[in-house]
LUMPARO-629172 format. One record per residue (C-alpha): z, y, x; chain. Coordinates in nm, 3 decimals, m for minus. Example, Ala and Ser with C-alpha at 12.3 -4.5 7.8 and 13.67 -1.06 7.14 Angstrom:
2
> 0.780;m0.450;1.230;A
> 0.714;m0.106;1.367;A
***
This chain:
225
> m1.830;0.681;m4.499;A
> m1.654;0.701;m4.835;A
> m1.404;0.989;m4.834;A
> m1.233;0.895;m5.162;A
> m0.891;0.803;m5.024;A
> m0.732;0.750;m5.363;A
> m0.890;0.404;m5.383;A
> m0.758;0.323;m5.037;A
> m0.405;0.429;m5.132;A
> m0.428;0.204;m5.436;A
> m0.548;m0.085;m5.222;A
> m0.259;m0.060;m4.977;A
> m0.004;0.024;m5.248;A
> 0.118;0.352;m5.103;A
> 0.051;0.719;m5.182;A
> 0.094;0.953;m4.888;A
> 0.300;1.269;m4.911;A
> 0.137;1.404;m4.595;A
> m0.237;1.349;m4.626;A
> m0.284;1.463;m4.268;A
> m0.111;1.146;m4.148;A
> m0.352;0.931;m4.346;A
> m0.647;1.125;m4.208;A
> m0.514;1.080;m3.855;A
> m0.465;0.707;m3.908;A
> m0.828;0.669;m4.015;A
> m0.976;0.868;m3.724;A
> m1.100;0.676;m3.420;A
> m1.108;0.846;m3.081;A
> m1.489;0.815;m3.075;A
> m1.493;1.065;m3.364;A
> m1.231;1.306;m3.232;A
> m1.081;1.273;m2.885;A
> m0.791;1.506;m2.964;A
> m0.701;1.409;m3.322;A
> m0.713;1.031;m3.355;A
> m0.507;0.727;m3.446;A
> m0.410;0.591;m3.103;A
> m0.048;0.710;m3.120;A
> m0.006;0.588;m3.477;A
> m0.159;0.254;m3.376;A
> 0.104;0.223;m3.101;A
> 0.381;0.291;m3.354;A
> 0.237;0.065;m3.622;A
> 0.202;m0.225;m3.380;A
> 0.576;m0.204;m3.309;A
> 0.667;m0.177;m3.678;A
> 0.452;m0.478;m3.778;A
> 0.587;m0.687;m3.491;A
> 0.947;m0.608;m3.590;A
> 0.885;m0.676;m3.959;A
> 0.719;m1.011;m3.890;A
> 0.983;m1.110;m3.632;A
> 1.265;m1.032;m3.875;A
> 1.096;m1.225;m4.155;A
> 1.033;m1.532;m3.937;A
> 1.395;m1.533;m3.818;A
> 1.528;m1.513;m4.174;A
> 1.283;m1.758;m4.335;A
> 1.244;m2.026;m4.069;A
> 1.591;m2.091;m3.929;A
> 1.498;m2.415;m3.749;A
> 1.219;m2.273;m3.530;A
> 1.282;m2.219;m3.161;A
> 1.176;m1.907;m2.971;A
> 0.849;m2.059;m2.856;A
> 0.723;m2.145;m3.204;A
> 0.848;m1.815;m3.345;A
> 0.640;m1.632;m3.083;A
> 0.334;m1.844;m3.157;A
> 0.359;m1.786;m3.531;A
> 0.412;m1.412;m3.485;A
> 0.110;m1.393;m3.253;A
> m0.108;m1.564;m3.513;A
> 0.009;m1.334;m3.792;A
> m0.034;m1.007;m3.599;A
> m0.340;m1.100;m3.390;A
> m0.622;m0.847;m3.384;A
> m0.857;m1.085;m3.566;A
> m0.600;m1.152;m3.840;A
> m0.525;m0.782;m3.891;A
> m0.897;m0.700;m3.893;A
> m0.960;m0.951;m4.173;A
> m0.677;m0.797;m4.376;A
> m0.806;m0.446;m4.307;A
> m1.151;m0.544;m4.431;A
> m0.998;m0.681;m4.752;A
> m0.856;m0.336;m4.831;A
> m1.188;m0.172;m4.730;A
> m1.055;0.018;m4.430;A
> m1.402;0.002;m4.277;A
> m1.529;0.216;m4.566;A
> m1.287;0.497;m4.482;A
> m1.295;0.497;m4.102;A
> m1.404;0.811;m3.924;A
> m1.580;0.692;m3.609;A
> m1.857;0.805;m3.376;A
> m2.220;0.701;m3.444;A
> m2.211;0.412;m3.193;A
> m1.925;0.249;m3.382;A
> m2.029;0.353;m3.730;A
> m2.368;0.187;m3.692;A
> m2.238;m0.131;m3.529;A
> m2.076;m0.367;m3.779;A
> m1.921;m0.588;m3.509;A
> m1.757;m0.293;m3.333;A
> m1.638;m0.152;m3.664;A
> m1.464;m0.480;m3.751;A
> m1.291;m0.485;m3.411;A
> m1.128;m0.144;m3.466;A
> m1.029;m0.218;m3.827;A
> m0.725;m0.413;m3.704;A
> m0.620;m0.117;m3.491;A
> m0.664;0.111;m3.788;A
> m0.443;m0.108;m4.005;A
> m0.169;m0.075;m3.744;A
> m0.219;0.303;m3.749;A
> m0.187;0.304;m4.130;A
> 0.149;0.126;m4.107;A
> 0.261;0.370;m3.839;A
> 0.160;0.659;m4.062;A
> 0.351;0.512;m4.358;A
> 0.660;0.480;m4.138;A
> 0.642;0.849;m4.044;A
> 0.557;0.955;m4.399;A
> 0.853;0.766;m4.549;A
> 1.090;0.532;m4.365;A
> 1.117;0.184;m4.216;A
> 1.202;0.013;m4.545;A
> 0.887;0.143;m4.711;A
> 0.675;0.055;m4.409;A
> 0.830;m0.293;m4.418;A
> 0.757;m0.332;m4.790;A
> 0.391;m0.233;m4.749;A
> 0.348;m0.446;m4.437;A
> 0.478;m0.760;m4.611;A
> 0.267;m0.688;m4.918;A
> m0.052;m0.643;m4.716;A
> 0.005;m0.939;m4.482;A
> 0.098;m1.175;m4.768;A
> 0.213;m1.442;m4.519;A
> 0.152;m1.804;m4.618;A
> 0.459;m1.985;m4.484;A
> 0.346;m2.328;m4.599;A
> 0.038;m2.293;m4.380;A
> 0.244;m2.166;m4.089;A
> 0.494;m2.449;m4.108;A
> 0.219;m2.708;m4.089;A
> 0.195;m2.603;m3.723;A
> 0.524;m2.778;m3.654;A
> 0.336;m3.107;m3.663;A
> 0.073;m2.992;m3.414;A
> 0.078;m3.094;m3.050;A
> 0.106;m2.860;m2.752;A
> m0.267;m2.856;m2.674;A
> m0.351;m2.754;m3.030;A
> m0.081;m2.486;m3.036;A
> m0.198;m2.345;m2.703;A
> m0.557;m2.333;m2.826;A
> m0.452;m2.154;m3.146;A
> m0.236;m1.910;m2.951;A
> m0.535;m1.816;m2.732;A
> m0.772;m1.793;m3.029;A
> m0.529;m1.561;m3.206;A
> m0.534;m1.341;m2.894;A
> m0.916;m1.353;m2.876;A
> m0.897;m1.537;m2.544;A
> m1.121;m1.813;m2.409;A
> m1.025;m2.174;m2.477;A
> m0.811;m2.343;m2.209;A
> m0.966;m2.559;m1.939;A
> m0.775;m2.859;m1.804;A
> m0.825;m2.999;m1.453;A
> m0.679;m3.350;m1.428;A
> m0.654;m3.570;m1.120;A
> m0.519;m3.917;m1.051;A
> m0.250;m4.008;m0.799;A
> m0.136;m4.353;m0.686;A
> 0.238;m4.344;m0.632;A
> 0.373;m4.671;m0.497;A
> 0.115;m4.869;m0.689;A
> 0.169;m4.676;m1.011;A
> m0.114;m4.457;m1.136;A
> m0.004;m4.106;m1.235;A
> m0.218;m3.833;m1.390;A
> m0.162;m3.471;m1.288;A
> m0.309;m3.198;m1.506;A
> m0.324;m2.821;m1.468;A
> m0.435;m2.561;m1.720;A
> m0.503;m2.209;m1.594;A
> m0.501;m1.893;m1.804;A
> m0.639;m1.627;m1.567;A
> m0.620;m1.341;m1.820;A
> m0.245;m1.401;m1.845;A
> m0.212;m1.480;m1.472;A
> m0.028;m1.804;m1.545;A
> m0.088;m2.177;m1.531;A
> 0.079;m2.487;m1.668;A
> 0.121;m2.818;m1.488;A
> 0.206;m3.159;m1.625;A
> 0.225;m3.525;m1.524;A
> 0.205;m3.848;m1.719;A
> 0.097;m4.209;m1.729;A
> m0.223;m4.106;m1.907;A
> m0.459;m3.809;m1.894;A
> m0.365;m3.719;m2.251;A
> 0.007;m3.708;m2.178;A
> m0.044;m3.505;m1.859;A
> m0.254;m3.246;m2.045;A
> 0.004;m3.221;m2.323;A
> 0.277;m3.151;m2.068;A
> 0.058;m2.891;m1.894;A
> m0.009;m2.718;m2.227;A
> 0.362;m2.724;m2.315;A
> 0.454;m2.558;m1.985;A
> 0.184;m2.290;m2.030;A
> 0.305;m2.224;m2.386;A
> 0.662;m2.190;m2.266;A
> 0.560;m1.929;m2.008;A
> 0.339;m1.745;m2.257;A
> 0.609;m1.716;m2.519;A
> 0.870;m1.609;m2.265;A
> 0.637;m1.326;m2.160;A
> 0.543;m1.230;m2.517;A
> 0.828;m0.989;m2.581;A
***
């Protein structure tokens, strides 16, 4: 892969003082099991999450905790970070083992992790304010697009939350119940990978599913801390 890191520094808008940190951030464990970016990825994930959380709190003062968590999850999802990493050509600078280097799909998966490692490396090479500045510059968050989610219903928001987490789409199981001559629909949505489910009732199947999705979202966002 291309070893000219000057172009990469120009793409991300930061010049490293300690080039070893940049080298570490670009090294996948398949290339070197002892010197790799896993620890920097852990740090960068925390930095990005804090930066995005702080920005959402300051910019969108009317959003409740649930929607804040959903928006943050969409911004910092692995697929979103991978797309951003590809835009700055991180895949061209990765040091990875042959199995990853020759598999475009696998390479794209680890690009998001590498972007987190880069932010972690910038934090250690400078300070939080610089890491924050670079993070916001790279992410270039479109708030008008995010705020359009306020008009979306619970089923749509749940689906987008799961897609942002690279999870399977939700499956609703809805049954009918006759309660004193009044037909009631009972719906349940299960999310096995999160070990949770949501349950809802309503006078129609649509309403019951919306309530089930809302309950699942509420549990998800409470756990996403």
